[in-house]
C-alpha positions in Angstrom: 17.6 -32.4 12.3 16.9 -29.0 9.9 19.2 -27.7 8.3 19.7 -24.1 6.4 21.0 -22.6 3.7 24.1 -20.9 3.9 24.3 -17.3 5.3 25.2 -14.7 2.7 28.1 -12.6 3.5 26.6 -9.1 4.5 29.7 -7.3 3.0 28.8 -9.1 -0.6 25.5 -7.3 -0.7 25.0 -4.4 -2.4 23.9 -1.3 0.0 20.7 0.6 -1.3 21.5 4.4 -2.8 20.0 6.9 -1.0 17.4 9.3 -2.8 16.7 11.7 -0.2 15.1 12.2 3.1 11.8 14.4 4.5 12.4 15.4 8.0 9.6 15.9 9.8 9.8 19.7 11.8 10.4 19.2 15.9 10.2 21.7 18.2 12.7 22.3 21.1 10.3 20.2 23.9 8.3 18.1 21.5 7.8 15.3 22.6 8.4 11.9 21.0 5.6 10.2 21.6 2.9 11.0 19.0 5.3 12.0 16.0 4.8 8.4 14.6 4.6 8.0 10.7 2.3 5.3 10.9 1.6 4.9 6.8 3.2 6.4 3.4 1.4 6.3 -0.3 2.1 7.1 -3.5 -0.7 8.0 -5.7 -1.6 6.0 -8.6 -0.9 8.3 -11.2 2.6 9.2 -9.8 1.5 12.5 -9.1 1.6 12.9 -5.6 3.4 11.2 -1.8 1.9 11.3 1.3 2.9 10.5 4.5 1.5 11.0 8.3 3.7 13.6 10.1 2.5 12.5 13.7 -0.3 14.2 15.7 -2.8 14.5 13.5 -1.4 16.0 10.0 -0.8 14.5 6.6 1.5 16.4 4.5 0.8 15.7 0.5 4.0 16.8 -1.6 4.1 16.6 -5.6 6.3 13.7 -5.9 8.6 14.9 -9.1 9.3 17.9 -7.7 10.1 16.4 -4.2 12.6 14.5 -6.4 13.9 17.4 -8.1 14.7 19.0 -5.0 16.7 16.1 -4.0 18.6 16.5 -7.0 19.2 20.2 -6.6 19.8 20.9 -2.8 20.6 17.2 -2.0 19.2 14.0 0.3 18.1 15.8 3.0 15.2 18.3 3.4 13.4 19.2 6.7 9.8 19.6 5.5 9.4 23.0 7.3 12.8 24.3 5.5 11.9 27.6 3.6 14.2 27.4 1.1 13.1 24.0 -0.3 9.6 24.8 0.1 6.8 23.4 -2.8 4.6 25.5 -4.3 1.6 25.6 -2.0 -2.1 25.1 -2.9 -4.1 27.9 -3.3 -7.9 28.7 -4.0 -7.4 29.8 -7.4 -9.7 27.3 -9.1 -7.3 27.6 -12.6 -4.5 25.7 -10.7 -6.5 22.6 -9.3 -5.4 19.9 -11.5 -1.7 21.4 -11.0 0.3 19.4 -8.2 0.6 21.6 -5.2 1.9 20.9 -1.3 -0.7 20.4 1.2 -1.0 20.3 5.0 -3.9 18.2 6.3 -5.3 18.8 9.7 -7.2 15.2 9.7 -8.5 15.5 13.9 -7.1 12.7 15.3 -3.3 10.5 14.4 -3.9 9.2 11.5 -2.9 5.4 10.6 -3.6 4.6 7.1 -3.6 6.7 3.7 -4.8 5.6 0.7 -5.4 7.4 -2.8 -8.1 6.1 -5.0 -8.8 8.1 -8.8 -12.0 7.5 -10.8 -12.8 5.8 -13.6 -16.2 7.4 -14.9 -17.4 4.4 -16.9 -17.4 2.5 -13.5 -20.9 3.1 -12.2 -21.9 3.0 -8.4 -23.8 -0.1 -7.2 -26.7 2.2 -6.1 -29.6 2.4 -8.6 -30.7 5.6 -7.5 -27.5 7.4 -8.6 -29.2 10.5 -9.6 -29.2 11.3 -5.6 -25.3 11.4 -5.0 -23.9 14.4 -3.5 -20.8 14.0 -5.7 -20.1 13.0 -9.1 -16.8 12.0 -9.5 -15.1 13.0 -12.7 -11.9 11.2 -14.6 -9.4 13.7 -13.3 -10.5 12.8 -9.4 -7.7 12.1 -7.1 -9.1 11.2 -3.8 -7.0 10.5 -0.1 -8.4 8.4 2.0 -7.2 8.6 5.6 -8.3 6.2 8.6 -8.1 7.8 12.0 -7.5 6.9 15.6 -11.0 7.3 16.6 -12.6 4.9 14.1 -13.2 7.1 11.4 -12.4 7.7 8.0 -12.4 10.9 5.8 -12.3 11.3 2.2 -9.9 14.7 0.7 -10.0 16.2 -2.8 -6.1 15.9 -3.2 -6.2 18.9 -5.4 -8.0 21.7 -2.9 -7.3 19.7 0.5 -11.3 19.8 0.6 -12.9 17.1 2.9 -15.5 15.4 0.9 -17.0 12.8 3.2 -16.8 11.0 6.8 -17.2 7.9 7.1 -18.3 6.7 10.5 -18.8 2.8 11.3 -15.7 0.9 13.2 -15.4 1.3 16.5 -11.6 0.7 17.0 -8.7 2.3 15.2 -8.2 2.2 11.0 -5.3 0.5 10.7 -5.6 -0.4 6.8 -7.4 1.1 3.5 -7.1 0.1 -0.1 -9.2 1.5 -3.0 -9.9 -1.3 -5.4 -7.6 -1.2 -8.5 -10.0 -0.7 -11.2 -11.5 2.7 -10.7 -14.6 1.7 -9.3 -14.1 3.7 -6.1 -15.1 1.0 -3.9 -12.5 1.6 -0.8 -11.8 -1.2 2.0 -11.2 -0.5 5.5 -9.1 -3.1 8.1 -9.3 -2.0 11.1 -8.7 -3.3 15.3 -12.5 -3.8 15.5 -11.8 -7.1 13.7 -13.9 -6.1 10.7 -13.2 -4.9 7.3 -15.9 -2.6 5.8 -16.7 -2.3 2.1 -17.4 1.4 0.9 -18.8 2.7 -2.8 -17.6 6.0 -2.7 -19.6 6.8 -6.0 -22.6 6.2 -3.6 -21.5 8.7 -1.3 -19.6 6.7 0.7 -22.3 4.5 1.6 -21.1 1.3 3.8 -22.0 -1.7 1.3 -20.9 -4.9 3.4 -18.8 -5.9 6.7 -16.5 -8.6 6.5 -16.5 -10.8 9.4 -13.7 -13.5 10.2 -11.0 -12.2 12.0 -11.0 -12.8 15.5 -8.6 -10.1 16.2 -6.9 -6.7 15.1 -6.7 -6.6 11.3 -3.9 -5.3 10.4 -3.7 -4.8 6.5 -5.4 -5.5 3.5 -5.0 -5.3 -0.3 -6.5 -5.7 -3.8 -5.3 -8.1 -6.4 -4.8 -6.1 -9.5 -8.0 -7.1 -11.2 -10.2 -6.0 -7.7 -11.7 -9.5 -7.7 -9.7 -10.7 -4.7 -8.9 -9.5 -1.6 -6.3 -10.6 1.3 -6.0 -9.2 4.6 -4.4 -10.1 7.8 -4.3 -9.9 11.3 -3.1 -10.8 15.0 -3.4 -14.8 15.9 -1.6 -15.6 12.7 -4.3 -14.6 10.5 -4.6 -14.5 6.4 -7.4 -14.7 5.1 -8.4 -14.3 1.1 -12.1 -12.9 0.0 -13.7 -12.9 -3.1 -14.9 -9.5 -3.8 -17.6 -9.9 -6.0 -19.3 -12.5 -3.7 -17.7 -10.7 -0.2 -17.0 -14.2 0.7 -14.3 -15.8 2.3 -12.1 -18.2 -0.1 -9.9 -19.4 1.7 -7.6 -19.0 4.8 -4.1 -19.4 4.9 -1.8 -21.1 7.2 1.8 -20.8 7.8 2.9 -17.9 9.8 4.2 -18.4 13.5 2.9 -14.8 14.6 0.7 -11.9 14.1 0.7 -11.0 10.1 1.0 -7.4 9.5 1.4 -6.7 5.9 0.3 -7.9 2.4 0.6 -7.4 -1.2 -0.2 -8.6 -4.9 2.4 -8.9 -7.3 1.5 -7.0 -10.4 0.0 -10.2 -12.1 -2.0 -11.2 -9.7 -0.4 -14.9 -9.5 1.6 -14.2 -6.1 0.7 -12.6 -2.6 3.6 -11.5 -0.3 2.8 -11.5 3.7 5.4 -10.3 6.2 4.7 -11.3 10.1 6.1 -10.0 13.7 7.8 -14.4 13.1 10.1 -11.9 11.1 9.6 -14.0 7.3 7.8 -12.9 4.3 5.8 -15.8 2.2 4.9 -15.9 -1.2 2.0 -17.7 -1.6 0.0 -18.9 -4.6 -3.4 -17.0 -4.1 -5.2 -19.3 -6.2 -4.3 -22.3 -4.1 -3.0 -21.3 -0.8 0.3 -23.0 -0.9 3.7 -21.4 0.5 6.1 -20.9 -2.9 9.0 -18.8 -1.2 10.0 -17.7 2.3 12.4 -15.0 3.0 13.8 -12.8 5.7 12.8 -9.2 5.9 14.2 -5.9 5.4 15.6 -6.6 2.8 15.6 -6.2 -1.7 14.8 -9.7 -2.8 14.0 -11.1 -6.4 11.8 -13.7 -6.5 14.2 -16.0 -8.2 17.1 -15.8 -6.1 17.2 -17.1 -2.4 19.3 -14.3 -1.5 19.0 -10.2 -0.8 19.9 -7.8 -3.5 20.3 -4.8 -1.8 20.3 -4.1 2.0 18.1 -0.6 3.0 19.6 0.5 7.0 17.5 1.7 8.6 16.3 2.7 12.4 13.0 2.4 14.1 10.7 1.8 10.6 7.1 2.0 10.7 5.8 1.6 7.3 7.0 1.6 3.6 5.4 1.9 0.2 6.9 1.4 -3.4 6.7 4.3 -5.7 3.8 4.0 -8.6 6.5 3.0 -11.1 8.9 0.7 -8.7 11.5 2.7 -8.8 11.8 3.8 -5.1 11.1 2.5 -1.5 9.8 5.7 0.8 9.8 4.4 4.5 8.3 6.2 7.5 10.2 6.0 11.3 9.0 6.6 14.8 9.7 10.3 14.6 7.8 11.1 11.9 10.2 11.0 9.0 10.3 9.4 5.5 13.5 8.1 4.1 13.6 7.0 0.3 15.9 4.6 -1.5 16.9 3.6 -5.3 15.0 0.3 -5.5 17.3 -2.4 -7.7 16.8 -1.7 -11.3 17.5 -5.2 -13.5 15.8 -5.9 -17.0 13.5 -8.7 -16.1 13.9 -11.7 -18.8 11.4 -12.4 -21.9 10.2 -15.5 -19.9 9.5 -13.8 -17.2 7.5 -10.5 -19.0 5.6 -13.8 -20.9 5.0 -15.2 -17.9 3.4 -12.2 -16.0 1.3 -11.6 -19.8 -0.2 -15.0 -19.1 -0.9 -15.1 -15.1 -2.8 -11.8 -15.6 -5.4 -13.7 -17.1 -4.9 -17.1 -15.9 -5.7 -18.2 -12.3 -3.4 -21.1 -11.4 -5.8 -24.1 -12.2 -6.4 -23.3 -15.5 -1.9 -22.8 -15.9 -2.2 -26.4 -14.4 -4.9 -28.0 -17.2 -2.8 -26.5 -20.1 -1.1 -29.7 -22.1 2.6 -28.5 -22.0 5.7 -29.6 -20.4 5.4 -30.1 -16.8 8.6 -28.1 -16.9 6.9 -25.0 -18.5 4.1 -25.7 -15.9 6.4 -25.2 -12.9 7.6 -22.0 -14.5 4.4 -20.6 -14.8 3.1 -21.4 -11.4 6.4 -19.8 -10.1 7.6 -23.2 -9.0 11.0 -22.7 -11.1 
């Protein structure tokens, strides 16, 4: 007979502190259908926050100014309120790189967002680079939007200008992720059961199609070193891909329902997946072992078996951490966004040392180290 850990009394769990709300504008007879906020995203440098306001619009706001508004005016902030409006982008080229508020009309329902920034020394894999229409500088910040019609549109965040229109998927583009190495390699996940790899430095050339999913692909995420990709989808699917060879590494087995989200830890040693089976699994991506199992919709520490804080939310559809990890943003069915302060705890010296080691050593190499078994378990996140 299976046994379960004792249930934690909810009264003993601290509720997360609400930082602010961005409430979507609504007309008196506006239909609720079509206002869903399917995706939220923070820029890698923390300069912008973006979310799909419903219908076909994406709103970008300077994140630091948004936080300042919450402090000055309280948590509530209706996004069309004139008293709290942030500076809007103008056509003055001298103000190009100064964060300004935008509203972008994407032409169709927006299901996914991803910010990407360029590192000039990361060259395109295309040989004929002199034929490129776009040359991305170090200060370039791009926003990719995945649409209901299968298209992906690439925007210049500072100017709001449409740069590229990527057309190849045949169904909804459910998720987008840029390689963290600044190469502007973009991966898209679609309901057409495929992942597609795009090189934006090669004018958006579609480099590869990754096949293996038998049903919708819901989400995808790069490892911190850009060498590995995780993709998840319907029919309990969790796949790992080698992004140097564009081949499948392994399929991870364990979930009991569709898997809808995934992400790697900052050191790349852990992979988290979330499923409609209400469970979050923490995996070792290097050998496929399940290390931990959590319930959802709570803040968890990997070294505890109970949630640290609870953030109340109704009709939530998506969430994302800010670049520095201090804020959690969640989008809802009515197109609004809610923000909470994440629990802040000083990491132990042991954990910082473990992260430093795991950033450069996969599990197989750690297990070959001539060190005591207890230390091996700690470095492998088994204790």
